[in-house]
RODO-2510 file (C-alpha; in nm, 4 decimals, decimal comma):
residues 456
     n   res          X          Y          Z
     1     x     7,6229   -12,3073     4,5011
     2     x     7,8282   -12,0722     4,7622
     3     x     7,9144   -12,1846     5,1154
     4     x     8,0156   -11,8796     5,3516
     5     x     8,1197   -11,9933     5,6908
     6     x     8,0577   -11,7236     5,9644
     7     x     8,1261   -11,7339     6,3944
     8     x     7,8101   -11,4913     6,4023
     9     x     7,5353   -11,5291     6,6319
    10     x     7,2246   -11,6206     6,5205
    11     x     6,9838   -11,4059     6,6374
    12     x     7,1723   -11,0720     6,4450
    13     x     7,2509   -11,2664     6,1303
    14     x     7,0956   -11,0602     5,8325
    15     x     6,9791   -11,3516     5,5742
    16     x     6,6648   -11,4344     5,3997
    17     x     6,6128   -11,7524     5,5354
    18     x     6,7525   -11,8947     5,9359
    19     x     6,7225   -12,2116     6,0022
    20     x     6,7154   -12,3676     6,3534
    21     x     6,7042   -12,7383     6,4817
    22     x     6,4010   -12,8273     6,6699
    23     x     6,4415   -13,1325     6,8881
    24     x     6,1598   -13,3735     6,9633
    25     x     5,8330   -13,2513     7,1688
    26     x     5,9427   -12,9210     7,0625
    27     x     6,2588   -12,8868     7,2236
    28     x     6,4848   -12,5593     7,1603
    29     x     6,8654   -12,5938     7,1902
    30     x     7,0528   -12,3081     7,2909
    31     x     7,1256   -12,1575     6,9492
    32     x     6,7179   -12,1508     6,9343
    33     x     6,6669   -12,0276     7,2736
    34     x     6,8760   -11,6877     7,1920
    35     x     6,6718   -11,6417     6,8462
    36     x     6,3917   -11,7086     7,0907
    37     x     6,4743   -11,4822     7,3408
    38     x     6,5871   -11,2029     7,0651
    39     x     6,2331   -11,2270     6,9458
    40     x     6,0355   -11,1937     7,2294
    41     x     5,9344   -11,5381     7,2825
    42     x     5,7920   -11,5406     6,8821
    43     x     5,8995   -11,9227     6,8358
    44     x     5,7998   -12,0227     7,1691
    45     x     5,4262   -11,8879     7,0880
    46     x     5,4620   -12,0546     6,7516
    47     x     5,5118   -12,3846     6,8921
    48     x     5,2210   -12,3278     7,0912
    49     x     5,0173   -12,3542     6,8195
    50     x     5,0911   -12,7189     6,8064
    51     x     5,2212   -12,7329     6,3466
    52     x     5,5319   -12,8519     6,4548
    53     x     5,6379   -13,1256     6,7278
    54     x     6,0441   -13,1830     6,6353
    55     x     6,0173   -13,5141     6,4730
    56     x     6,3427   -13,5525     6,2113
    57     x     6,2331   -13,4079     5,8773
    58     x     5,9354   -13,1937     6,0038
    59     x     5,9168   -12,7942     5,8653
    60     x     5,7885   -12,4828     6,0153
    61     x     5,8363   -12,1980     5,8064
    62     x     5,7980   -11,8404     5,9949
    63     x     5,7381   -11,5296     5,8285
    64     x     5,8909   -11,1607     5,9984
    65     x     5,9507   -11,2358     6,3829
    66     x     6,0303   -10,9035     6,5725
    67     x     6,4010   -10,8380     6,6527
    68     x     6,5838   -11,0540     6,4091
    69     x     6,7560   -10,9471     6,0638
    70     x     6,6165   -11,2481     5,9270
    71     x     6,3611   -11,2391     5,7260
    72     x     6,1963   -11,5650     5,7953
    73     x     6,3284   -11,8538     6,0365
    74     x     6,2595   -12,2034     5,9252
    75     x     6,2381   -12,4700     6,2255
    76     x     6,3432   -12,8105     6,1458
    77     x     6,2552   -13,1469     6,3395
    78     x     6,5610   -13,3342     6,4302
    79     x     6,3810   -13,5657     6,6720
    80     x     6,5411   -13,7255     6,9776
    81     x     6,8521   -13,6434     7,0837
    82     x     7,0053   -13,9831     7,1143
    83     x     6,8997   -14,1502     6,8068
    84     x     7,0288   -13,8531     6,5648
    85     x     7,2484   -14,0621     6,3474
    86     x     7,3817   -14,0074     6,0033
    87     x     7,1011   -14,1564     5,7981
    88     x     6,8232   -13,9024     6,0258
    89     x     7,1244   -13,5957     5,9648
    90     x     7,0039   -13,6538     5,5991
    91     x     6,6792   -13,6570     5,6021
    92     x     6,6962   -13,3193     5,8333
    93     x     6,9264   -13,1002     5,6047
    94     x     6,7164   -13,2777     5,2956
    95     x     6,3964   -13,1594     5,4476
    96     x     6,5246   -12,8151     5,5083
    97     x     6,6535   -12,8151     5,1162
    98     x     6,3211   -12,8942     4,9988
    99     x     6,1825   -12,5441     5,1773
   100     x     6,4628   -12,3572     5,0880
   101     x     6,5536   -12,3840     4,7341
   102     x     6,1586   -12,3089     4,6303
   103     x     6,1788   -11,9864     4,8412
   104     x     6,2524   -11,6341     4,6782
   105     x     6,5788   -11,5744     4,9436
   106     x     6,9149   -11,5567     4,7572
   107     x     7,0768   -11,6641     5,0887
   108     x     7,0142   -11,9234     5,3420
   109     x     7,2154   -11,9645     5,6869
   110     x     7,2285   -12,3125     5,9043
   111     x     7,2641   -12,2637     6,2721
   112     x     7,3119   -12,5847     6,3788
   113     x     7,5848   -12,5245     6,6194
   114     x     7,4419   -12,7539     6,8719
   115     x     7,3042   -13,0687     6,7085
   116     x     7,5086   -13,3619     6,8046
   117     x     7,5051   -13,6169     6,5204
   118     x     7,6320   -13,9840     6,6238
   119     x     7,9644   -14,0172     6,5325
   120     x     8,0428   -13,6884     6,3924
   121     x     8,2136   -13,4415     6,5037
   122     x     8,1435   -13,0676     6,3817
   123     x     8,3419   -13,1023     6,0561
   124     x     8,2041   -13,3947     5,9930
   125     x     7,8810   -13,3083     6,0331
   126     x     7,9163   -12,9874     5,8417
   127     x     8,0828   -13,2141     5,5689
   128     x     7,7897   -13,4012     5,5155
   129     x     7,4816   -13,1142     5,5022
   130     x     7,6974   -12,9443     5,2638
   131     x     7,7566   -13,2586     5,0176
   132     x     7,3891   -13,2842     5,0721
   133     x     7,2530   -12,9259     4,9962
   134     x     7,5247   -12,9070     4,6849
   135     x     7,4094   -13,2541     4,5895
   136     x     7,0644   -13,1484     4,5980
   137     x     7,1042   -12,8629     4,3522
   138     x     7,2029   -13,0758     4,0643
   139     x     7,0053   -13,0364     3,7283
   140     x     7,0737   -13,2215     3,4330
   141     x     6,8968   -13,0525     3,1434
   142     x     7,1649   -13,0442     2,8713
   143     x     6,9671   -13,1696     2,6136
   144     x     6,5923   -12,9761     2,7069
   145     x     6,4918   -12,6797     2,4445
   146     x     6,4015   -12,4985     2,7668
   147     x     6,6163   -12,4958     3,0523
   148     x     6,5003   -12,4653     3,4262
   149     x     6,4816   -12,1551     3,5323
   150     x     6,7456   -12,0429     3,7848
   151     x     6,6721   -12,0621     4,1602
   152     x     6,7182   -11,7632     4,3789
   153     x     6,9183   -11,9457     4,6279
   154     x     7,2695   -11,8781     4,5843
   155     x     7,4319   -11,8851     4,8849
   156     x     7,4689   -12,0811     5,1902
   157     x     7,5737   -11,9466     5,5296
   158     x     7,7128   -12,1780     5,7900
   159     x     7,7087   -12,0591     6,1297
   160     x     7,9635   -12,1989     6,3900
   161     x     8,1457   -12,1167     6,7070
   162     x     8,4552   -11,9349     6,6676
   163     x     8,6576   -12,2270     6,8206
   164     x     8,5117   -12,4648     6,4978
   165     x     8,5224   -12,2004     6,2112
   166     x     8,8796   -12,3451     6,0846
   167     x     8,7468   -12,7104     6,1039
   168     x     8,3482   -12,6032     5,9384
   169     x     8,5765   -12,4073     5,6887
   170     x     8,8002   -12,7143     5,5680
   171     x     8,4498   -12,9075     5,5666
   172     x     8,2600   -12,7055     5,3632
   173     x     8,5761   -12,6714     5,1096
   174     x     8,5878   -13,0556     5,1087
   175     x     8,2674   -13,1152     5,0923
   176     x     8,2066   -12,8792     4,7762
   177     x     8,5010   -13,0507     4,6134
   178     x     8,3597   -13,3952     4,6599
   179     x     8,0104   -13,2834     4,5317
   180     x     8,1802   -13,1328     4,2368
   181     x     8,3136   -13,4834     4,1528
   182     x     7,9496   -13,6612     4,1919
   183     x     7,8541   -13,4271     3,9654
   184     x     8,0630   -13,4888     3,7189
   185     x     7,9567   -13,9118     3,7734
   186     x     7,6134   -13,8001     3,7142
   187     x     7,6451   -13,5811     3,3994
   188     x     7,8583   -13,8867     3,2477
   189     x     7,5637   -14,1533     3,3701
   190     x     7,2889   -13,9248     3,2248
   191     x     7,4337   -13,8467     2,8868
   192     x     7,2868   -14,0858     2,5880
   193     x     7,4838   -14,3798     2,5023
   194     x     7,5201   -14,2006     2,1497
   195     x     7,6843   -13,9168     2,3285
   196     x     7,8687   -14,1084     2,5906
   197     x     8,0975   -14,3722     2,3925
   198     x     8,4270   -14,4556     2,4705
   199     x     8,5865   -14,1903     2,2340
   200     x     8,4211   -13,9466     2,4297
   201     x     8,5312   -14,0771     2,7909
   202     x     8,8905   -14,0415     2,6493
   203     x     8,7775   -13,7303     2,5333
   204     x     8,7155   -13,6021     2,9137
   205     x     9,0118   -13,7616     3,0180
   206     x     9,2215   -13,5419     2,8100
   207     x     9,0327   -13,2642     2,9257
   208     x     9,1260   -13,3274     3,3138
   209     x     9,4506   -13,3912     3,2450
   210     x     9,4751   -13,0364     3,0599
   211     x     9,2894   -12,8874     3,3612
   212     x     9,4782   -13,0175     3,6495
   213     x     9,8453   -13,0163     3,7312
   214     x    10,0187   -13,3309     3,8114
   215     x     9,8018   -13,5312     3,5803
   216     x     9,9694   -13,7922     3,3122
   217     x     9,7272   -13,9854     3,0510
   218     x     9,7494   -14,2777     2,8335
   219     x     9,5029   -14,3734     2,6011
   220     x     9,5690   -14,7381     2,5004
   221     x     9,3600   -14,7848     2,1662
   222     x     9,2719   -15,1449     1,9948
   223     x     9,5824   -15,1474     1,7816
   224     x     9,8133   -15,1768     2,0914
   225     x     9,5852   -15,3550     2,2873
   226     x     9,5967   -15,5799     2,0159
   227     x    10,0027   -15,6079     2,0556
   228     x     9,9480   -15,6280     2,4326
   229     x     9,7399   -15,9841     2,3918
   230     x     9,4148   -15,7943     2,5493
   231     x     9,2164   -16,0522     2,3932
   232     x     8,9475   -16,0495     2,6722
   233     x     8,8729   -15,6773     2,6184
   234     x     8,8984   -15,6930     2,2548
   235     x     8,6619   -16,0073     2,2288
   236     x     8,3654   -15,7551     2,3728
   237     x     8,4775   -15,4152     2,1674
   238     x     8,5383   -15,5870     1,8497
   239     x     8,1562   -15,5784     1,7973
   240     x     8,0609   -15,2471     1,7699
   241     x     8,1804   -14,9319     1,5241
   242     x     8,2647   -14,7186     1,8040
   243     x     8,6438   -14,8421     1,9138
   244     x     8,7351   -14,9301     2,2787
   245     x     8,9978   -14,8416     2,4853
   246     x     9,1525   -14,8533     2,8272
   247     x     9,2591   -14,5016     2,9489
   248     x     9,5283   -14,4661     3,2281
   249     x     9,4941   -14,1581     3,4319
   250     x     9,8109   -14,1258     3,6651
   251     x     9,8013   -13,8198     3,9749
   252     x    10,1245   -13,7628     4,1292
   253     x    10,0443   -13,5695     4,3813
   254     x    10,2395   -13,7675     4,6590
   255     x    10,6213   -13,8037     4,7103
   256     x    10,8367   -13,9711     4,4203
   257     x    10,8345   -14,3412     4,5549
   258     x    10,5230   -14,3551     4,7294
   259     x    10,3375   -14,6469     4,6623
   260     x     9,9969   -14,5255     4,4569
   261     x     9,6419   -14,6170     4,5328
   262     x     9,4700   -14,7469     4,1915
   263     x     9,0790   -14,7054     4,1001
   264     x     8,9978   -14,9542     3,8393
   265     x     8,6167   -14,8584     3,6563
   266     x     8,4373   -15,1092     3,4098
   267     x     8,3226   -14,8307     3,1322
   268     x     8,0763   -15,0203     2,8973
   269     x     7,8865   -14,7246     2,8022
   270     x     7,5852   -14,9624     2,6324
   271     x     7,5731   -15,3534     2,7202
   272     x     7,3650   -15,5364     2,4887
   273     x     7,5066   -15,8638     2,6050
   274     x     7,6868   -15,9001     2,2680
   275     x     7,5688   -16,2546     2,0913
   276     x     7,3723   -16,3349     2,4356
   277     x     7,1514   -16,0716     2,3659
   278     x     6,9904   -15,9538     2,6820
   279     x     6,6368   -15,9156     2,7436
   280     x     6,4693   -15,5699     2,5295
   281     x     6,2769   -15,4769     2,8666
   282     x     6,5037   -15,2440     3,0537
   283     x     6,7622   -15,2432     2,7323
   284     x     6,7813   -14,8743     2,7582
   285     x     6,9181   -14,9337     3,1160
   286     x     7,2212   -15,0834     3,0061
   287     x     7,4217   -14,7336     2,9185
   288     x     7,4597   -14,7454     3,2993
   289     x     7,7032   -14,9890     3,2515
   290     x     7,9674   -14,7749     3,2479
   291     x     7,8667   -14,6250     3,6136
   292     x     8,1955   -14,7825     3,7752
   293     x     8,4136   -14,5611     3,5089
   294     x     8,2206   -14,2497     3,5585
   295     x     8,2692   -14,3293     3,9412
   296     x     8,6352   -14,3517     3,8751
   297     x     8,6302   -13,9650     3,7110
   298     x     8,4760   -13,8311     3,9853
   299     x     8,6800   -13,9563     4,2609
   300     x     8,9310   -13,8507     4,0498
   301     x     8,7882   -13,5241     4,0111
   302     x     8,7522   -13,4643     4,3823
   303     x     9,1202   -13,5835     4,4722
   304     x     9,2043   -13,2893     4,1922
   305     x     9,0152   -13,0510     4,3403
   306     x     9,1479   -13,1325     4,6983
   307     x     9,5101   -13,1373     4,5877
   308     x     9,5632   -13,4540     4,7875
   309     x     9,9041   -13,5659     4,8794
   310     x     9,8833   -13,8958     4,7272
   311     x     9,9620   -14,0875     4,4163
   312     x     9,6904   -14,2378     4,2257
   313     x     9,6277   -14,4451     3,9104
   314     x     9,2705   -14,4558     3,7462
   315     x     9,2471   -14,7208     3,5058
   316     x     8,9093   -14,7321     3,2987
   317     x     8,8170   -15,0311     3,0234
   318     x     8,5957   -14,8452     2,7966
   319     x     8,4000   -15,0192     2,5375
   320     x     8,0813   -15,0728     2,3709
   321     x     7,9458   -15,4546     2,3501
   322     x     7,7133   -15,4957     2,0500
   323     x     7,6052   -15,7946     1,8531
   324     x     7,7264   -15,7578     1,4845
   325     x     7,9169   -15,9472     1,2288
   326     x     8,2247   -15,8723     1,4080
   327     x     8,1449   -16,0479     1,7018
   328     x     8,2831   -16,3499     1,8727
   329     x     8,1050   -16,7024     1,7488
   330     x     8,1507   -17,1093     1,8343
   331     x     8,5001   -17,2017     1,9669
   332     x     8,6618   -16,8507     1,8625
   333     x     8,9944   -16,8502     2,0199
   334     x     9,1407   -16,5508     2,2185
   335     x     9,4780   -16,4486     2,2866
   336     x     9,4090   -16,3831     2,6185
   337     x     9,2921   -16,5715     2,9352
   338     x     8,9929   -16,8160     2,8234
   339     x     8,6937   -16,6284     2,7790
   340     x     8,3718   -16,8448     2,6334
   341     x     8,2248   -16,6317     2,3214
   342     x     7,8797   -16,6842     2,4385
   343     x     7,9423   -16,4811     2,7518
   344     x     8,2248   -16,2192     2,6334
   345     x     8,0222   -15,9622     2,7664
   346     x     8,1040   -15,6312     2,9532
   347     x     8,2343   -15,8160     3,2765
   348     x     8,5089   -15,9501     3,0638
   349     x     8,6536   -15,6413     3,0241
   350     x     8,7832   -15,7004     3,4090
   351     x     9,0150   -15,9713     3,3097
   352     x     9,2306   -15,6794     3,0914
   353     x     9,1485   -15,3611     3,2704
   354     x     9,2586   -15,5013     3,6157
   355     x     9,6171   -15,5511     3,4799
   356     x     9,6216   -15,1820     3,3590
   357     x     9,5872   -15,3325     2,9878
   358     x     9,9703   -15,4243     3,0623
   359     x    10,0234   -15,0411     3,1604
   360     x    10,3233   -15,0140     3,3896
   361     x    10,2613   -14,8829     3,7595
   362     x    10,5011   -14,6505     3,8687
   363     x    10,6546   -14,7050     4,1888
   364     x    10,6236   -15,0921     4,1868
   365     x    10,3564   -15,2591     4,3625
   366     x    10,0330   -15,0551     4,4032
   367     x     9,9658   -14,9503     4,7669
   368     x     9,5483   -15,0396     4,7434
   369     x     9,3345   -15,1254     4,4589
   370     x     8,9718   -15,1085     4,4507
   371     x     8,7347   -15,2074     4,1480
   372     x     8,4074   -15,0134     4,0523
   373     x     8,1357   -15,1602     3,8806
   374     x     7,8843   -15,0455     3,6796
   375     x     7,4700   -15,0400     3,7022
   376     x     7,2212   -14,9228     3,9099
   377     x     7,1874   -14,7686     4,2579
   378     x     7,3322   -15,0534     4,4603
   379     x     7,6964   -14,9986     4,2542
   380     x     7,9545   -15,2597     4,4104
   381     x     8,2900   -15,1227     4,5817
   382     x     8,4975   -15,4238     4,5550
   383     x     8,8537   -15,4012     4,7571
   384     x     9,0558   -15,6271     4,5593
   385     x     9,3099   -15,6852     4,8723
   386     x     9,4554   -15,9157     5,1346
   387     x     9,4627   -15,6283     5,3831
   388     x     9,1889   -15,6363     5,5529
   389     x     9,2599   -15,2991     5,7456
   390     x     9,1800   -15,1272     5,3905
   391     x     8,8771   -15,3398     5,3383
   392     x     8,7173   -15,2566     5,6565
   393     x     8,8013   -14,8503     5,6490
   394     x     8,5990   -14,8818     5,3426
   395     x     8,3290   -15,0341     5,4929
   396     x     8,3526   -14,7939     5,7816
   397     x     8,3237   -14,5218     5,5264
   398     x     8,0234   -14,6341     5,3545
   399     x     7,8970   -14,7031     5,7139
   400     x     7,9206   -14,3570     5,8301
   401     x     7,7865   -14,2059     5,4835
   402     x     7,4422   -14,3726     5,5706
   403     x     7,5290   -14,7124     5,4130
   404     x     7,4370   -15,0283     5,5104
   405     x     7,7444   -15,3080     5,4625
   406     x     7,7029   -15,6546     5,4821
   407     x     7,9550   -15,8407     5,7092
   408     x     8,2043   -16,1436     5,5499
   409     x     7,9905   -16,4356     5,5356
   410     x     7,6531   -16,2721     5,5457
   411     x     7,4392   -16,4321     5,2721
   412     x     7,3149   -16,0730     5,1668
   413     x     7,2559   -15,6846     5,2302
   414     x     6,9777   -15,6155     5,4669
   415     x     6,7026   -15,5629     5,3011
   416     x     6,6170   -15,2262     5,5333
   417     x     6,3965   -14,9837     5,3944
   418     x     6,6812   -14,7633     5,2751
   419     x     6,7786   -15,0441     4,9886
   420     x     6,4121   -15,1711     4,9478
   421     x     6,3717   -14,7840     4,7944
   422     x     6,7037   -14,8450     4,6381
   423     x     6,6089   -15,1164     4,4177
   424     x     6,2837   -15,0199     4,3528
   425     x     6,3885   -14,6540     4,1622
   426     x     6,7412   -14,7490     4,0620
   427     x     6,8428   -14,4436     4,1088
   428     x     7,1210   -14,3295     4,3385
   429     x     6,9452   -14,0479     4,5348
   430     x     6,8966   -13,8428     4,2116
   431     x     6,6955   -13,4808     4,3364
   432     x     6,4554   -13,3505     4,0824
   433     x     6,4436   -13,7247     3,8825
   434     x     6,7180   -13,7078     3,7585
   435     x     6,8211   -14,0945     3,6969
   436     x     7,2148   -14,0864     3,6142
   437     x     7,4865   -14,3015     3,7325
   438     x     7,4341   -14,5175     4,0431
   439     x     7,7803   -14,3992     4,1203
   440     x     7,7666   -14,0515     4,2027
   441     x     7,7446   -14,1761     4,5729
   442     x     8,0287   -14,4241     4,5286
   443     x     8,2355   -14,1188     4,4142
   444     x     8,1314   -13,9435     4,6974
   445     x     8,2521   -14,2073     4,9483
   446     x     8,5713   -14,3390     4,7341
   447     x     8,7026   -13,9944     4,7353
   448     x     8,6312   -13,9760     5,1351
   449     x     8,7910   -14,3171     5,2347
   450     x     9,1258   -14,1752     5,0492
   451     x     9,4172   -14,0582     5,3169
   452     x     9,3994   -13,6992     5,3816
   453     x     9,0637   -13,6677     5,2887
   454     x     8,9335   -13,5997     5,6286
   455     x     8,7310   -13,9391     5,6457
   456     x     8,3755   -13,9136     5,6923
***
């Protein structure tokens, strides 16, 4: 998908579909009013029919309006101006996308200059819009004999005021990079576990290190890990025919000597529970236990696309947790922190993973660390820090991204509609029925919380 920024008038923009906001009670903003004037009141006439009221997510598609170069005009309800927040903005953009991606036009122009979203300037509003549109185009059909038909929609035009053009262009560029990282995460999560195993993830890391400058890779195999005394990790991996590994990726985009940021990802590509076998119902979903590693991969990909001026260390513990004759039994001793053989499961890789498999982190102390776990829609992001300011920054990024964040001391996360849907569907806003790793959203928000990424 190509994103183009223009400081042109909506009424004179040549496009297959011109998208305009409509406030509640059919309130036209300044941009829509100019289009209405240019079309000799065609918008006002259409609104009088009562087919749309301007509530969030409502749409009305109009064809062949006089005086315009746009073939179609799509009105999208934005609701009450003082109630439009990030969550409602998502609803608005997704509603527009649901219409335009099924049309025959090759492009569409968003004219949302006068829309105000709570807590977002034009940069942040545009960036979220581009992320949603790019993410909504995601399709995973790698293993289908008949591929999905390519959609006609290939270009999105973002109309803006001249004074805001530089910020909007930056928003589109950064959102595209983040969307690339999200798609990478989802691709890894959608792959079957017989393809996406520890060796495959190590190959993905090698490809990243070759494709981008400033990336150093070290793959610690089981022999090296045994020498390092990583018994907790080996207790998990030794039950599988697939050899485990700890992947260490270092990106040096910052100044020499700057403390690096660190991301730690759990990469259990299939988690049967080991000797403590999990119930058969839903066992197929245990491939998502590598969602943490997939999220780190996606975050790193976004960072590399953006060429952020930071130093970053990514540590991924990748293994299969399978029952076999090689799995631990009884009171088997481990050359590591004490781990009960009965619970030698995927979580135990974190004991060695958090230490980077004994790998030295350049620059001494780590500036900031986050551990990403795998699983379904509600993926945990844990700030492994005493620095509450950084934890607060992650929480603020999640909230501005449209997620609800429980405060310290809360017994549980709020059980709002968004969370009920997430728990029911076990997906992370996967469009087109794709399930994939839940880390897609985490990759976006984690990259956005890093410095120089512009924030959410």
